[in-house]
Structures are given as structure tokens and as C-alpha cells.
C-alpha positions as CSV (number, residue, x, y, z in Angstrom):
1,M,-2.7,-12.0,1.1
2,K,0.1,-9.7,2.2
3,L,1.2,-7.0,-0.3
4,I,4.1,-4.6,-0.5
5,V,3.4,-1.2,-1.9
6,L,6.4,0.6,-3.3
7,N,7.1,4.2,-4.5
8,L,4.6,5.9,-2.3
9,P,5.0,9.7,-1.8
10,R,7.0,10.5,1.4
11,T,4.1,12.6,2.6
12,F,1.6,9.7,2.4
13,E,-0.1,8.6,5.6
14,E,-1.1,5.2,6.8
15,Q,-4.8,6.1,6.8
16,S,-4.6,7.2,3.2
17,L,-2.9,3.9,2.3
18,A,-5.7,1.9,4.0
19,L,-8.4,3.9,2.2
20,L,-6.8,3.2,-1.1
21,F,-7.1,-0.5,-0.6
22,K,-10.5,-0.5,1.3
23,K,-12.0,0.5,-2.1
24,I,-11.1,-3.0,-3.4
25,G,-11.8,-5.2,-0.4
26,A,-11.4,-5.8,3.3
27,I,-8.0,-5.3,4.8
28,K,-6.6,-7.1,7.8
29,S,-3.7,-4.7,8.4
30,C,-1.9,-1.7,7.0
31,T,1.5,-0.5,7.9
32,L,3.5,2.4,6.4
33,V,7.2,2.1,7.1
34,I,8.5,5.2,8.9
35,D,12.0,6.4,9.3
36,E,12.7,6.4,13.1
37,R,15.0,9.3,13.0
38,T,12.9,11.7,10.9
39,G,9.4,10.4,11.5
40,I,8.8,10.6,7.7
41,S,7.6,7.8,5.5
42,K,10.3,5.7,3.7
43,G,8.0,5.5,0.7
44,F,6.7,2.0,1.1
45,G,4.3,0.0,3.2
46,F,2.5,-3.3,3.6
47,V,-1.2,-4.1,3.3
48,E,-2.7,-7.4,4.2
49,M,-5.9,-8.2,2.3
50,A,-8.5,-10.5,4.0
51,L,-9.0,-12.6,0.9
52,T,-6.6,-13.8,-1.7
53,H,-8.8,-12.8,-4.6
54,E,-9.0,-9.3,-3.2
55,G,-5.3,-9.1,-3.0
56,E,-5.0,-10.1,-6.6
57,A,-7.6,-7.6,-7.6
58,A,-5.7,-4.9,-5.7
59,I,-2.5,-5.7,-7.6
60,K,-4.4,-5.6,-11.0
61,E,-6.2,-2.3,-10.2
62,L,-3.6,-0.3,-8.3
63,H,-0.2,-1.5,-9.7
64,G,1.1,1.3,-11.9
65,S,-1.5,3.8,-10.8
66,K,-0.6,7.3,-9.8
67,V,-0.6,8.5,-6.2
68,G,0.4,12.1,-6.2
69,K,3.2,12.4,-8.7
70,N,4.4,8.8,-8.1
71,K,3.5,5.7,-10.0
72,I,3.1,3.0,-7.3
73,R,4.2,-0.6,-7.6
74,I,2.4,-3.4,-5.8
75,K,3.4,-7.0,-5.5
76,K,2.9,-10.0,-3.3
77,S,5.0,-9.9,-0.2
78,S,6.7,-13.1,1.1
């Protein structure tokens, strides 16, 4: 299940994003969207969970949680 993770701190790194989701289940891929010009995170990324029920669990557990000062949003990506 592919998820989009929104409202991440601009200082967040891809490795940190992966660690956040690995607590819930196996991930297939993790990509933080980076601004090509500045090299800084755009504040969102994509995580693909290996199993659908793990993706649903990630949404339940992490949606609305705080990462730094930001309240992150997670939803299924199309």
C-alpha cells in the first residue's frame, strides 16, 4: 500500500521517515521529495508498505501525530 505523508518538517531526512514507518511494519520503499534547486525537503514524501493491513495500521497510528513541531497527515496515495 502506497502512502503519502504530508506536513513533514523541512529538516526531516529520508532515513528518519523510513524509521518512523518500520516501527509499524515492513516497507518496500521510502522517498522524501526534495527541492532540486535548494536540496531541502519539500515537506512531504511517499512510503510503500509491504502489506495492506500494515499501511492501514500506519495511517491509524501516525496520522495526526507530531513530528517535531508539525502534525503530520497520512493518506493512501493513488
